[in-house]
C-alpha positions as CSV (number, residue, x, y, z in Angstrom):
1,M,1.2,-12.9,0.4
2,A,0.7,-9.4,1.4
3,Y,2.0,-6.5,-0.6
4,K,4.5,-4.2,0.3
5,I,5.5,-0.7,-0.9
6,T,8.6,0.1,-2.1
7,D,11.1,3.6,-2.1
8,A,9.0,4.5,-5.3
9,C,6.6,5.6,-2.9
10,V,5.7,9.5,-3.2
11,A,3.4,9.2,-0.2
12,C,0.4,10.6,-2.1
13,G,-1.9,8.7,-0.1
14,A,-4.0,6.9,-2.9
15,C,-3.3,3.4,-1.8
16,K,-4.5,4.4,2.1
17,D,-8.0,5.7,0.5
18,S,-8.4,2.4,-1.6
19,C,-7.7,-0.1,1.0
20,P,-11.1,-1.8,2.1
21,V,-9.5,-3.0,5.2
22,E,-7.5,0.0,6.5
23,A,-4.2,-2.1,6.4
24,I,-2.1,0.8,5.2
25,K,-0.6,3.3,7.6
26,E,1.4,6.3,7.1
27,G,4.9,6.1,7.7
28,D,8.3,8.0,7.6
29,P,8.8,8.9,4.9
30,I,6.8,6.0,3.1
31,Y,3.5,4.1,3.6
32,K,3.5,0.6,5.0
33,I,1.2,-2.1,4.7
34,D,0.2,-4.5,7.8
35,A,0.9,-7.9,6.6
36,A,-1.4,-9.2,8.8
37,T,-4.4,-7.2,7.9
38,C,-3.9,-7.2,4.2
39,I,-6.4,-9.4,2.5
40,D,-4.2,-9.6,-1.0
41,C,-7.2,-7.8,-3.0
42,G,-4.9,-5.5,-4.9
43,S,-6.7,-2.3,-5.0
44,C,-3.9,-0.5,-3.3
45,V,-1.8,-1.7,-6.5
46,D,-4.6,-0.3,-8.9
47,A,-4.6,3.0,-6.8
48,C,-1.0,3.8,-6.7
49,P,0.3,6.2,-9.4
50,S,3.9,5.4,-9.2
51,E,3.6,1.7,-9.2
52,A,5.2,1.5,-6.0
53,I,3.2,-1.8,-4.5
54,E,4.0,-5.0,-5.0
55,Q,3.4,-8.2,-3.7
56,G,6.0,-9.3,-1.1
């Protein structure tokens, strides 16, 4: 199951930089995870300083 970014996102970009498959893109106003590309590795969860990423 892919991860999703919640409204707690502060758009810092830490998750995007940590994603090994480039599944995270800038959104307006928060980042978005492409569920079809996400490999469920969890690196974005570990990188997020605002705990805005959850499994969805």
